[in-house]
N, C-alpha and C positions, 0 to 999 in steps of 0.2 A: 503494499500500500505507500510505505514509501514514497516508489518514484510516480507510481502516481497522482500523491499530493504533491512532486516538486515538478513535478507537468503541468501539470491545473498552478500555478503558484505563475509560472510562465504565462502560458495561452492569457491566464483575468491580467498580466502589466499588458502581456503585446496587445490583449485586448480597451483596453483605457488608454488610449496612443485613435484608434478611429472608433471607440462606435463607447458608443452613454451605455451609466448602468442599470438601465433592464437588460441589458444583452446577458444581465450574471443567472439573471433566473430562468432560465432552460440550462445554461451552460452549469450551473449547477448541482442540477434538478432529473439531467441527464447523468450527469457524476456523482449526487444520491442512488441512481436505479441504480448505474452499476456496480458502484460501491455493491450493495446491497445482494445485491447477486452473484459478484466475484469470494464475499466471503460466506453467500450460504454455499452456492458449489463447494470454496473449500473447506466446509465446515466446521466455520465456525458455528455461535445459539445466536439466537437474534436479536437478541440483543447487543451483541458484540458486533453485527452483522450493520444495528443500526446505529451502534458510536464509532465507527471507525464508518459507516457513509456521512454520521453529521460530519466526520473529521475534514471525509473526502472532501465533504457540501463546501464547504467552507474555506477552502482552499483558492480555489480562486475569485476568490471573497479575497479578502488578506491582499494575494495583488495585485487585484483593479489600481485597492489603496494603497501596493507601494506602485505603481505605474504610475499615479497619480501625483502622487508624490515627486519621481525622479521626474515626470512630465514639469512643473511646479518650478523643479529647479532648476531643467536645465534651457528651460525659457528665460525667468530671469538672470540668469549669466547670460544668460545674451541678449542683456534692455539690454538700453545702452545707457549709458548713465552722465547724469543727470550733474552741469554744475554743484559742486555745491555753491557758488554764491558767487553770485553777478557782483559786488563790490570792488570786485579786482575789473573786472573787465569800466563799470564810470567812472572809479581815480582815476586809472589810462584815460576814458576819453575828457574830465570835464580839468587833469595838466597837460592834455593837447591841447584844451580852447586854454588854457591858458595860452598857456606860452608860446602860441597864437600872438596875443593881443599885444604881448612884452613888445616896446619899441625896442632893437634893439640896440 
C-alpha cells in the first residue's frame, strides 16, 4: 500500500497544477474502492481494509495541498520585486532640479 500511497500523493500534486479541487472527489473515491478491493483480496479483515483505504484515499488530498503550496511558492519567486522605497528616486530628481537652477 505504501507505493500506491506515494503514487497517489504525486498524482494529487500534479493535479493541483491543472485542475480545481473537485477533481479530488472521483480520484479519492476510486483510490478508496481499489484499496478496499485489494486489501480484501489479499486476506485482510473488513475493518483493516477500510482503515487502509481511508489512508490511501486521503493521500491525493495531501498531494493536492502540497502541489498548491509548491505552485504558490514558485509563482512567488517569479514575481518581480517591488522597489523598497521611491524616496531614492524622488531625492535624485530633486537634486537634479536644484542643480539645474544654480547659476554657474
